[in-house]
N, C-alpha and C positions, 0 to 999 in steps of 0.2 A: 804594548801601546793601547790595546783595547781589551781590558780584562773582563770579558764576558764570554759565555758560550757562543759558538758560532751560530747556533740556531737562533739565539736571542738577538745577535747582531744583525742577522738577515731580516728579522722582523723590525728592528729599530731603524734600519736604513732602507726598508721597503725594497728588498732585493727580490727580483722576479724569480731568479734561480735559487730556490731555498736549499738548505742543507737536507740531505736525504736521510733515510733510515737503513739500519742494517742489523741482522740477527747476530750479535757478537758472541752469543753463547753457542752458536753452531760452529763446531770446530772441524767439520769434514770439508776440506778445501776442494774436494773433487765432487761434492754433492751436486746432483742434478735430479730434479723431481718436482713434487708438488710444493706449493708455497709453504715455507716453514711455519711450524706452530708458534703461537704467541709466546710460549715459554722461552723461546730463544731470543726474544727481542727485549731491548731496554729503552727506558725513557720514551715510551710510546703509549698513547691512549688506545682504548678498545676501538673507538671510532676511526682513529688514524690507521690502526691495523686492518680494519675491515675495508677501508678505502684502498689500501695497498693490495690487499688480497684480491679485490675485484679486478685489478689490472692484469692478473695472471690467470683468470678463468680460461681454461683450455690451452694454457701456455706452460712451458717448462721453466721452472726457476733454477738458475745456474749460479752457484757460489762464485765462480770465476768472473762471469759477466757482471753480476750485481756488485761485486767488490770493486771492480774497475770503475763501474758507473758511480759508485759511492765516492771513491777517491777523486774522480774527475769533478763531481759536483762540489766537493769540499774546496778544491782549488779554484773553481770558477766563482763560487759564491764568495769566498774570502777575497778574491781579487776585486770583485765588484764592491765589496764593503770598503776595502782600502782606497779604491778610486773615489768613491763617494765621500769618504772621510777626508781624503786629501783635498778634494775640491771644496769641501765645506771650510776647512782650515784656511785654504788659500784665498777663497772669496771673502772670508771674514777678516783675515789678518795679514794677507799677502805673504804667507810663510809656507814653504814647502815642507810638508811633514817628513819627507824622506831624509831630511838633513838631521833628524833627531832619532835617537835610539829608544827612548822611553817616553812615557806620558809626562813624568815630571820635567824632563829636559825640554819637551815641547812647550809645557806651561811656562817654564822659565824663559824660553826664547820669546814667547808672545809677550810676557810681562816686560822683559828687558827692551823689547823693540817698541812697544806702544805705551806702556804705563809706568815704567820705573822713573822716578824723578832723577834729574841729572845730578851726578856726583854724590849719589846716596849710597852706592855700593862701589867700593874701589876694587879694581882687579890688580892683583899682584903680578908683577913681571920681573924678569931679569934676575939679578943677584939675590934680592930679598926672597923671591919665590923659591929659588934653588936652595937657599939656606933652610927655609921652613920645610921643604919637602924631604930633607934628610930625616926628619922625625916621623914621616908618614910611612908606616910599614904594613898597614892592612890589619885585618882581623886575626887574632891568635886562635889556634886550634890546640886544645889541651887533651892529651890522651892519658887516662888514668888506669885503664885496663887494656892490655895489648891483645887479649884473646878471651873467649868465653868458655874455655874448657874447665870443667869442674875439677877442683883441686889442682889445677895446673897440669893435669895429665893429658897430653895430646893424644894418647893412645885410647883413652876412654871415649865412648860415644855419648857421654852425658854432657849437657851444656847448661850454662846458666844464662838468664836473661840480662842483657846489657841495655843501658839507656844512653841516649845522646840528646844534647840540648843545643838549641840555636836561639839567638836573640834577633828578633825581627826589628828592623828600622832603628838600630842602635844609634847610628850617627844623627838622624833627625831628632831623636829623643834627647840626646845629650845637648845638641845645639838649642833645643827648645827650653831645657830646664837648668842648664849650667852656663855660667858666664863664659863667653868666648871672646877673644880679641877681635875687634871690628874697627872699621874706619880706616883712615889713611895711615899707612905704616910709616914708622920712623926707625931707621937703622941706628944702632948704638953699639959701640965697643967700649969695654971697660967695666967698672963696678957701678952699675946703674943705681944700686941701693944708696950710694952716697948722695944722690940727687933726688931720688924718689923712693920713699920708704915703702910704699905699697905698689911697687911697679908690677904691671900686669901685661903679659905678652908671651912671646916665644923666646926661650932662653936656651943657649947652648951650654950644657953643663957636663962636668965630670962626675960620674956616679960610681960608687963601689958597692957592688951587690954582695951580700953574705955568701960565703962558699958552702954553707950548709943547706941552702934551699933545695928542696926536691923538685920544685916546679918554678923556675925563674920566670919573672914577669916582665922585666925590662928588655926591650928588643932593640937591636941595631941591625943595620944592613952592611954587609961586607961584599967586596968585589972578588969573585973567584974566576977561574978560567972558564967555568960553565955559566957565568953571568952573575947577577946580583942575588944574594941569598940572605934571608932573614934568620937571625939566631938570637937566642936569649942566653947570654954568657954569664958566668959567675966571676966575682973578683973585680 
C-alpha cells in the first residue's frame, strides 16, 4: 500500500515515534556490553551513530533488550503511519483504506467513486462473466532445466548456474499496448463471422495442439477431486 522504507514514511507523515536503528551485522544474540562498533550498523550516518552512543554512556548495551525495543518501535511507528494515511484518505475521499488490498485498488476505488463518468466502464456479471472466466488461467511457469547438476550427475558436487526470468506488470502492459474488448458486452451463439467479418471479442473455440510440442502453451482448467487444476494438453 505504501511502497517506501518505513524510515522515509515516518518522516513523510511526521511520526513522533520514528523507526529505530539496530546493528544487524552483530550476530551474538547473547551480547551484553559496551555500545557496538559502527562497523555492525547499516544505513546510519556518523552523527546518528554518535547520538545513539551518547545514550549508553555508563550503561550496558543488551542485544535482547535492544532487539525487542527495535521491533516494538517498528510496530508502533508503522501503526501510526497507517492511521494517518487512513485518516488522510477518509477525510479527502470518504473511503476506508482498509477495504483495499493494494495502492492500485485504492486508486481505482477513489476514481470509480468520485471521478468516473457514468456508464463509461461496464461491469460484467452473471452468465457472460462466467463464460469469459473459463479462459482466465493465470500466469504460466515454464521449467526448462529441472536441476543444476553438471552433466546431470546428481552424485557430483559440481553445479552449473541457472537463470530464471519474470515479467513485471505484464497485464497492464498488454492492456496498454494491445487491443482489448471493451464496452457493453453482447452475447452471441453461432457463426458470428457470417454477420461480422472482423468480429472482435471473446470466443469459445476448439483447438487442436500438435502432439510433438515439447512445451505446450495453450492452457485449460480441469476439475479434479483435489480442486481446479491448470494443464497444457496436447491433441
